[in-house]
C-alpha positions in Angstrom: -47.4 -25.5 56.3 -45.4 -25.9 59.5 -44.5 -22.6 61.8 -41.1 -22.6 59.8 -42.0 -23.1 56.2 -43.9 -19.6 56.7 -41.3 -17.9 58.1 -38.8 -19.2 55.8 -40.5 -18.1 52.4 -40.6 -14.4 53.6 -36.8 -14.8 54.7 -36.0 -15.8 51.1 -37.8 -13.2 49.5 -36.4 -10.1 51.3 -33.1 -12.4 50.9 -34.1 -11.5 46.7 -35.1 -8.3 47.3 -32.2 -7.3 49.0 -29.3 -8.8 46.2 -31.6 -7.2 43.6 -31.1 -3.8 45.2 -27.5 -4.4 45.1 -27.3 -5.5 42.2 -29.7 -1.9 40.5 -27.4 0.1 42.3 -24.5 -1.6 41.4 -25.4 -0.8 37.8 -26.2 2.6 38.5 -22.9 3.4 40.4 -20.5 1.3 37.9 -21.7 2.7 34.8 -20.5 5.8 36.9 -17.7 5.1 38.0 -15.6 1.2 37.8 -14.0 2.4 41.0 -17.2 3.2 43.4 -16.6 1.8 47.2 -18.3 -1.2 47.3 -19.6 0.7 50.8 -21.0 3.3 48.5 -23.2 0.8 47.1 -24.3 -1.0 50.0 -24.9 2.8 51.5 -27.5 3.8 48.6 -28.9 0.3 48.4 -30.0 0.8 52.2 -28.0 -2.4 53.1 -25.9 -2.9 56.2 -22.4 -4.3 55.4 -23.1 -7.4 56.5 -25.6 -8.3 54.8 -24.0 -6.7 51.2 -20.6 -9.0 52.2 -22.8 -12.4 52.6 -24.1 -11.8 48.8 -21.3 -10.2 47.1 -18.3 -11.1 49.0 -15.9 -9.4 46.2 -15.6 -6.5 44.1 -15.3 -9.3 41.3 -18.1 -11.1 42.5 -20.3 -8.3 42.4 -18.6 -7.0 39.2 -19.3 -10.3 37.1 -22.6 -11.0 38.6 -24.2 -7.3 37.4 -22.4 -8.4 34.0 -23.9 -11.2 33.5 -27.7 -9.6 34.2 -27.1 -6.9 31.9 -26.3 -9.7 29.0 -29.2 -11.9 30.1 -31.2 -8.5 29.6 -29.6 -8.1 25.8 -31.0 -12.2 25.6 -34.1 -11.2 26.5 -34.6 -8.3 24.5 -33.5 -10.3 21.1 -35.8 -12.9 22.0 -39.0 -10.0 22.5 -37.7 -7.9 19.1 -38.3 -11.7 17.4 -42.2 -12.0 18.7 -42.7 -7.9 17.9 -41.0 -7.9 14.8 -39.9 -8.7 11.2 -36.8 -10.9 11.6 -35.2 -8.0 10.1 -36.4 -5.3 11.5 -35.1 -6.9 15.3 -31.6 -7.6 14.1 -31.5 -3.9 13.2 -32.9 -2.9 16.5 -30.9 -5.2 18.2 -27.6 -3.7 16.7 -29.5 0.1 17.8 -29.5 -1.9 21.5 -25.8 -3.0 21.2 -24.7 0.2 20.4 -26.7 1.4 23.5 -25.2 -0.3 25.4 -21.9 0.4 24.6 -22.6 4.1 25.1 -24.3 4.3 28.5 -22.5 1.1 30.0 -18.6 2.5 29.7 -17.8 2.8 33.7 -19.1 -0.8 33.6 -17.0 -1.9 31.0 -13.7 -0.9 32.7 -14.6 -2.1 35.4 -15.1 -5.9 34.1 -12.4 -5.1 32.2 -10.5 -4.2 35.7 -11.8 -7.5 37.5 -11.3 -9.6 34.7 -7.2 -8.8 34.6 -7.1 -12.1 37.8 -9.2 -14.2 36.0 -7.9 -17.0 32.7 -10.4 -16.1 30.2 -13.8 -14.5 31.6 -14.7 -13.2 27.9 -15.7 -16.4 25.8 -18.0 -17.0 29.1 -18.9 -13.8 29.9 -20.3 -13.2 25.7 -22.4 -16.4 25.7 -25.9 -14.9 25.7 -24.9 -12.3 23.6 -23.4 -14.4 21.0 -26.6 -16.9 21.6 -29.1 -13.8 20.8 -27.2 -13.2 18.0 -27.6 -16.4 16.5 -31.2 -16.4 17.5 -31.8 -13.6 15.5 -29.5 -14.9 12.1 -31.4 -17.8 12.3 -34.5 -15.9 12.0 -33.1 -14.3 9.2 -32.0 -17.0 7.2 -35.0 -19.1 7.6 -37.0 -16.0 6.2 -34.3 -15.9 3.6 -33.5 -12.4 4.6 -29.9 -12.7 4.6 -27.2 -14.3 3.4 -27.9 -18.6 4.3 -23.6 -18.7 5.0 -23.4 -16.0 7.4 -22.0 -16.9 11.0 -22.0 -14.8 14.3 -18.1 -14.6 13.6 -19.0 -12.5 10.6 -21.7 -10.7 12.1 -19.8 -9.3 15.2 -16.7 -8.4 12.5 -19.0 -6.7 10.3 -20.9 -4.7 13.5 -17.0 -3.9 15.0 -17.1 -0.4 13.9 -20.5 0.3 16.6 -17.6 0.1 19.6 -15.5 2.5 17.7 -18.5 5.7 17.5 -17.5 8.2 19.8 -20.4 8.6 21.9 -19.9 11.9 22.8 -20.2 13.4 19.1 -23.2 13.3 17.2 -23.7 9.9 17.1 -26.9 8.4 16.4 -26.9 9.5 12.5 -23.5 7.7 12.4 -25.0 4.8 13.6 -27.9 4.3 11.2 -25.5 4.6 8.5 -23.8 1.4 9.9 -26.6 -0.3 10.4 -27.4 0.3 7.0 -24.3 -0.5 5.7 -24.3 -3.6 7.8 -27.7 -4.9 6.8 -27.1 -4.4 2.9 -24.1 -6.9 3.4 -25.6 -9.0 5.0 -28.7 -9.0 2.7 -26.2 -9.5 -0.2 -26.9 -13.1 -1.9 -30.3 -13.4 0.3 -32.8 -15.9 -0.9 -35.2 -13.7 -1.1 -33.2 -11.1 -2.3 -32.5 -13.2 -5.4 -35.9 -14.3 -5.9 -37.8 -11.0 -5.8 -34.8 -9.0 -8.3 
């Protein structure tokens, strides 16, 4: 290994650490306020202005990167649930996670809305990981015979639309549990396994 290769690796590692530190702080700050100054994020991340803007030249770039990171976490959580739970329980737990996301990321959602105004149609591409995660869970449940085989992701997201209407300043957990029970009952209607056991 040449001396140049040795010096490049730590430099790349440092750059990656800087980027991850910025994203971590940005996630916390944007969750609280959509209008947090970029200089505040840089300062709290312990990053110089030049380094910050080299990674994220505009607010839009930063917000969309944080959003992509969060959406990927939602997808990875679906995969983790399917490895550790039965498909039906995995689907329930994932719906609960989506509600928690809606509750804790209100500021981030507002920030995304603001930067999205200047883009043609980022929503569909932005939601792709969430749609893929839902498809993964629905497919696993169809294969297990625990939900109706004809349920599509469009059906699913229409069915859980009430999650986004919950008042998270109120006693939301019992209402969420009741809502998920209703959705699961609807998804199970006509499920092969349910039909056989009746």
